[in-house]
C-alpha positions as a Markdown table, in Angstrom:
| # | Residue | x | y | z |
|---|---|---|---|---|
| 1 | Met | -2.5 | 23.0 | 53.4 |
| 2 | Asn | -1.5 | 19.5 | 52.5 |
| 3 | Ile | -2.3 | 17.6 | 49.3 |
| 4 | Gln | -5.1 | 15.6 | 50.9 |
| 5 | Thr | -6.9 | 18.8 | 52.0 |
| 6 | Lys | -6.5 | 20.3 | 48.6 |
| 7 | Phe | -7.9 | 17.2 | 47.0 |
| 8 | Gln | -10.8 | 17.2 | 49.4 |
| 9 | Leu | -11.6 | 20.8 | 48.6 |
| 10 | Tyr | -11.4 | 20.1 | 44.9 |
| 11 | His | -13.7 | 17.1 | 45.3 |
| 12 | Asn | -16.2 | 19.1 | 47.3 |
| 13 | Trp | -16.1 | 21.9 | 44.6 |
| 14 | Val | -16.8 | 19.3 | 41.8 |
| 15 | Glu | -19.6 | 17.7 | 43.7 |
| 16 | Arg | -21.3 | 21.0 | 44.3 |
| 17 | Gly | -20.9 | 21.9 | 40.7 |
| 18 | Lys | -22.5 | 18.7 | 39.6 |
| 19 | Leu | -25.6 | 19.6 | 41.6 |
| 20 | Phe | -26.1 | 22.5 | 39.1 |
| 21 | Val | -24.5 | 21.3 | 35.9 |
| 22 | Val | -26.0 | 17.9 | 35.6 |
| 23 | Pro | -29.7 | 19.0 | 35.8 |
| 24 | Val | -29.0 | 21.8 | 33.4 |
| 25 | Leu | -27.3 | 19.4 | 30.9 |
| 26 | Leu | -30.2 | 16.9 | 31.1 |
| 27 | Leu | -32.7 | 19.7 | 30.5 |
| 28 | Phe | -30.6 | 21.0 | 27.6 |
| 29 | Phe | -30.4 | 17.5 | 26.0 |
| 30 | Arg | -34.2 | 17.0 | 26.4 |
| 31 | Leu | -35.1 | 20.4 | 24.9 |
| 32 | Trp | -32.6 | 20.1 | 22.0 |
| 33 | Val | -33.9 | 16.7 | 21.0 |
| 34 | Ala | -37.5 | 17.6 | 21.5 |
| 35 | Trp | -37.1 | 20.7 | 19.4 |
| 36 | Val | -35.4 | 18.8 | 16.5 |
| 37 | Phe | -38.0 | 16.0 | 16.3 |
| 38 | Phe | -41.0 | 18.3 | 17.0 |
| 39 | Asn | -39.9 | 20.6 | 14.2 |
| 40 | Ser | -39.6 | 17.6 | 11.9 |
| 41 | Gly | -43.1 | 16.6 | 12.7 |
| 42 | Leu | -44.3 | 20.2 | 12.0 |
| 43 | Thr | -42.6 | 20.1 | 8.6 |
| 44 | Lys | -44.3 | 16.8 | 7.8 |
| 45 | Ile | -47.8 | 18.1 | 8.6 |
| 46 | Ala | -47.1 | 21.4 | 6.8 |
| 47 | Ser | -46.6 | 19.6 | 3.5 |
| 48 | Trp | -48.5 | 16.4 | 4.0 |
| 49 | Glu | -48.5 | 15.5 | 0.3 |
| 50 | Ser | -44.7 | 15.7 | 0.2 |
| 51 | Thr | -44.6 | 13.6 | 3.4 |
| 52 | Leu | -46.8 | 10.9 | 1.8 |
| 53 | Tyr | -44.6 | 11.0 | -1.3 |
| 54 | Leu | -41.4 | 10.5 | 0.8 |
| 55 | Phe | -42.9 | 7.6 | 2.7 |
| 56 | Glu | -44.1 | 5.9 | -0.4 |
| 57 | Tyr | -41.0 | 6.4 | -2.6 |
| 58 | Glu | -38.0 | 7.5 | -0.5 |
| 59 | Tyr | -38.2 | 6.1 | 3.0 |
| 60 | Gln | -37.9 | 2.4 | 3.3 |
| 61 | Val | -39.6 | 1.8 | 6.7 |
| 62 | Pro | -39.4 | -2.0 | 7.5 |
| 63 | Ile | -42.5 | -4.0 | 8.1 |
| 64 | Leu | -45.1 | -1.2 | 8.1 |
| 65 | Pro | -47.1 | -0.1 | 5.1 |
| 66 | Trp | -45.9 | 3.3 | 4.0 |
| 67 | Gln | -49.3 | 5.0 | 4.8 |
| 68 | Leu | -49.3 | 3.7 | 8.3 |
| 69 | Ala | -45.6 | 4.6 | 8.7 |
| 70 | Ala | -46.3 | 8.2 | 7.6 |
| 71 | Tyr | -49.1 | 8.7 | 10.2 |
| 72 | Leu | -47.2 | 6.9 | 13.0 |
| 73 | Gly | -43.9 | 8.6 | 12.3 |
| 74 | Thr | -45.5 | 12.1 | 12.2 |
| 75 | Ala | -47.6 | 11.4 | 15.3 |
| 76 | Ala | -44.4 | 10.2 | 17.1 |
| 77 | Glu | -42.5 | 13.3 | 16.1 |
| 78 | Leu | -45.3 | 15.6 | 17.4 |
| 79 | Ile | -46.2 | 13.7 | 20.6 |
| 80 | Ile | -43.1 | 12.2 | 22.1 |
| 81 | Pro | -41.0 | 15.4 | 22.1 |
| 82 | Val | -43.7 | 17.1 | 24.2 |
| 83 | Phe | -43.4 | 14.5 | 26.9 |
| 84 | Ile | -39.6 | 14.6 | 26.8 |
| 85 | Ala | -39.5 | 18.4 | 26.9 |
| 86 | Ile | -41.6 | 18.6 | 30.1 |
| 87 | Gly | -39.8 | 15.6 | 31.5 |
| 88 | Phe | -42.9 | 13.5 | 32.0 |
| 89 | Leu | -42.4 | 9.7 | 31.8 |
| 90 | Thr | -39.0 | 10.6 | 30.4 |
| 91 | Arg | -37.3 | 7.3 | 30.3 |
| 92 | Pro | -40.0 | 5.3 | 28.4 |
| 93 | Phe | -40.6 | 8.2 | 26.0 |
| 94 | Ala | -36.9 | 8.7 | 25.5 |
| 95 | Leu | -36.5 | 5.0 | 24.8 |
| 96 | Leu | -39.3 | 5.2 | 22.2 |
| 97 | Leu | -37.6 | 8.2 | 20.6 |
| 98 | Phe | -34.3 | 6.4 | 20.6 |
| 99 | Gly | -35.9 | 3.5 | 18.7 |
| 100 | Phe | -37.6 | 6.0 | 16.4 |
| 101 | Asn | -34.3 | 7.6 | 15.7 |
| 102 | Ile | -32.8 | 4.3 | 14.7 |
| 103 | Ile | -35.7 | 3.5 | 12.4 |
| 104 | Ala | -35.3 | 7.0 | 10.8 |
| 105 | Val | -31.6 | 6.3 | 10.0 |
| 106 | Val | -32.3 | 2.7 | 8.8 |
| 107 | Ser | -35.3 | 3.8 | 6.7 |
| 108 | Tyr | -33.7 | 6.6 | 4.8 |
| 109 | Pro | -30.4 | 5.5 | 3.1 |
| 110 | Ala | -29.7 | 9.0 | 1.7 |
| 111 | Leu | -29.5 | 10.2 | 5.3 |
| 112 | Trp | -26.2 | 8.4 | 5.8 |
| 113 | Asp | -24.3 | 11.0 | 3.6 |
| 114 | Lys | -25.7 | 14.1 | 5.2 |
| 115 | Gly | -27.4 | 13.7 | 8.5 |
| 116 | Phe | -26.0 | 10.5 | 10.1 |
| 117 | Tyr | -23.8 | 12.3 | 12.5 |
| 118 | Asp | -26.7 | 14.5 | 13.7 |
| 119 | His | -28.7 | 11.4 | 14.4 |
| 120 | Gln | -25.8 | 9.9 | 16.3 |
| 121 | Leu | -25.6 | 13.0 | 18.5 |
| 122 | Trp | -29.4 | 13.0 | 19.1 |
| 123 | Gly | -29.2 | 9.3 | 19.8 |
| 124 | Leu | -26.6 | 9.9 | 22.5 |
| 125 | Met | -28.6 | 12.8 | 24.0 |
| 126 | Ile | -31.7 | 10.6 | 24.1 |
| 127 | Leu | -29.8 | 7.7 | 25.6 |
| 128 | Ile | -28.4 | 9.8 | 28.4 |
| 129 | Asn | -32.0 | 10.6 | 29.4 |
| 130 | Val | -32.9 | 7.0 | 29.2 |
| 131 | Val | -30.0 | 6.0 | 31.5 |
| 132 | Trp | -30.1 | 9.0 | 34.0 |
| 133 | Gly | -33.7 | 10.1 | 33.6 |
| 134 | Ala | -34.8 | 13.7 | 33.3 |
| 135 | Gly | -33.1 | 15.1 | 36.5 |
| 136 | Val | -34.5 | 17.5 | 39.0 |
| 137 | Leu | -35.7 | 20.0 | 36.3 |
| 138 | Ser | -38.6 | 17.8 | 35.2 |
| 139 | Leu | -42.2 | 16.9 | 35.9 |
| 140 | Asp | -41.0 | 13.4 | 36.7 |
| 141 | Tyr | -39.0 | 14.7 | 39.7 |
| 142 | Ile | -41.8 | 17.0 | 40.9 |
| 143 | Leu | -44.3 | 14.2 | 40.8 |
| 144 | Ser | -42.0 | 11.8 | 42.5 |
| 145 | Arg | -41.5 | 14.3 | 45.3 |
| 146 | Lys | -45.2 | 14.9 | 45.6 |
| 147 | Leu | -45.9 | 11.1 | 45.6 |
| 148 | Lys | -43.0 | 10.6 | 48.1 |
| 149 | Leu | -41.2 | 8.2 | 45.7 |
| 150 | Lys | -37.9 | 9.9 | 46.4 |
């Protein structure tokens, strides 16, 4: 077997592997990020008085009044992850969550010491779904096949 044949076999093996690995990774990223942000939303509604205190005195959300920021932030953390987890309208919701993640980092200076690297990782996972979409393991893919969009 010559080098060209070996390279072709290797290339075919990698391409077949991508058919399995890429959809699983996209699903993994979606579920991980959805879990993190949804749990944060659950924590906020579980101790609403603490949440209001944090938004009034700790978080420095630009432009919005702190009360509105508390409600919108909590709603975003409870609603957007559901859409991302099931892979429905993934790109627009992932883009929203990406922006939300940036605002969370900018609004809470204490986060830079402890959780900044987590937010970077989540941002990358979200951005991957913005760029590549949700993949074949998603409601987006199922609906696009039913509607003959792909």
